[in-house]
C-alpha positions as CSV (number, residue, x, y, z in Angstrom):
1,M,0.1,-0.1,0.1
2,K,2.8,2.6,0.9
3,K,4.8,1.8,-2.7
4,I,1.2,2.4,-4.3
5,T,0.9,6.0,-2.6
6,I,4.6,6.7,-3.2
7,N,3.9,6.2,-7.0
8,I,0.7,8.0,-7.2
9,V,2.3,11.2,-5.5
10,L,5.7,10.5,-7.8
11,L,3.2,10.5,-10.8
12,L,1.3,13.8,-9.8
13,A,4.5,15.6,-9.3
14,V,5.7,14.6,-12.8
15,L,2.3,15.5,-14.4
16,M,2.2,18.7,-12.4
17,T,5.8,19.7,-13.4
18,G,5.1,18.7,-17.1
19,L,1.6,20.6,-17.0
20,T,3.3,24.2,-16.0
21,G,6.3,23.7,-18.0
22,C,4.4,23.5,-21.3
23,Y,3.2,27.5,-21.0
24,K,3.8,29.4,-23.5
25,D,3.5,33.2,-24.1
26,I,1.7,34.2,-27.3
27,I,3.1,37.7,-28.2
28,Y,1.3,39.3,-30.9
29,P,2.8,42.0,-33.1
30,E,1.9,45.7,-32.0
31,T,-0.8,46.6,-34.4
32,V,-3.0,49.7,-34.8
33,A,-6.8,49.6,-35.0
34,D,-7.3,51.3,-38.4
35,P,-4.5,52.8,-40.3
36,D,-6.7,54.1,-42.8
37,G,-9.3,55.8,-40.2
38,P,-9.5,59.4,-39.2
39,P,-5.7,60.5,-38.5
40,L,-5.1,61.3,-34.7
41,P,-3.8,64.8,-33.7
42,V,-0.3,64.4,-33.6
43,S,2.5,66.8,-32.8
44,F,5.5,66.7,-34.4
45,K,7.8,68.4,-31.5
46,T,6.4,66.2,-28.7
47,D,5.5,62.7,-30.8
48,I,7.7,62.7,-33.6
49,Q,10.8,64.7,-33.5
50,P,12.1,63.1,-30.0
51,Y,11.4,59.4,-31.6
52,V,13.4,60.2,-34.7
53,A,16.4,62.5,-33.3
54,E,16.9,58.9,-30.5
55,N,16.4,56.4,-33.3
56,C,17.7,58.0,-36.5
57,A,20.1,60.7,-35.7
58,K,23.1,58.3,-34.8
59,A,26.5,58.2,-36.0
60,G,26.6,57.5,-39.4
61,C,22.5,57.6,-40.3
62,H,20.7,60.9,-40.1
63,E,23.1,63.0,-38.5
64,V,24.4,66.2,-39.8
65,G,27.0,64.9,-42.7
66,G,25.4,61.9,-42.9
67,H,22.3,60.6,-44.8
68,K,19.4,63.1,-45.7
69,P,17.0,64.2,-44.3
70,Y,19.1,65.0,-41.0
71,M,17.0,63.9,-37.7
72,S,18.9,66.5,-35.0
73,A,16.5,68.2,-32.9
74,D,17.0,71.9,-34.0
75,I,16.5,71.0,-37.9
76,S,14.3,67.8,-38.4
77,Y,11.4,69.5,-39.3
78,N,12.9,71.5,-42.1
79,Q,14.9,68.8,-43.4
80,I,12.0,66.7,-43.4
81,V,9.4,69.0,-44.9
82,G,11.5,71.4,-46.7
83,G,13.8,68.4,-48.4
84,G,10.9,67.1,-50.2
85,F,10.1,63.8,-47.9
86,V,6.6,64.4,-47.3
87,N,3.5,64.7,-49.7
88,V,0.6,66.1,-47.9
89,L,-1.4,65.4,-51.1
90,V,-1.0,61.8,-51.1
91,P,0.7,61.0,-48.0
92,K,1.3,57.2,-48.7
93,Q,3.5,58.6,-51.8
94,S,5.7,60.5,-49.4
95,T,9.1,59.5,-49.2
96,I,9.6,59.3,-45.5
97,Y,6.2,57.0,-45.3
98,Q,7.7,54.8,-47.9
99,M,11.2,54.3,-46.3
100,I,10.0,53.6,-42.8
101,N,7.6,51.3,-44.1
102,G,10.3,49.6,-46.1
103,E,14.0,49.3,-45.6
104,M,14.1,51.7,-42.6
105,R,11.4,49.6,-40.8
106,I,13.7,47.8,-39.0
107,Y,14.8,50.9,-37.4
108,I,11.2,52.1,-36.5
109,P,9.6,48.6,-35.5
110,S,6.7,50.2,-33.7
111,A,3.2,50.2,-35.8
112,V,2.2,52.7,-33.5
113,Q,5.1,55.2,-34.4
114,R,5.0,54.6,-38.1
115,Q,1.1,55.5,-37.5
116,K,1.8,58.4,-35.6
117,I,4.1,59.8,-38.8
118,Y,1.2,58.5,-41.1
119,D,-1.1,60.7,-39.2
120,W,1.1,63.5,-39.0
121,I,1.5,63.9,-42.8
122,R,-2.1,63.1,-42.9
123,N,-2.8,66.3,-41.0
124,G,-0.9,68.3,-43.2
125,A,2.8,68.1,-41.5
126,P,2.2,70.6,-39.1
127,N,5.2,72.2,-37.3
128,N,3.4,71.8,-33.9
């Protein structure tokens, strides 16, 4: 009887360990509700400029003397808008939109941040 009890306890311990060890986290990609829905209000100075300055204006990338547009804090707006990287009439044809959703997507992996840039363009790319 004692041997049967010990075997049952061991079997239950193995089952409990096995069942709890098979847990998997499911990580869903970050998405936005409706990318072509009405654009949300976006501030260049508080939503976009700090993000591009931190992630794009790095040595060898979009710093002064590197690839245009230059993304340093003081000149990024003029470089992006004045440099012809934004098309407010057809936002999806904007060079910056195509780049952040194409070859530069690895540097802006956040779908939410890419949507903010798209919404900013759809709002007329204001310097706000």
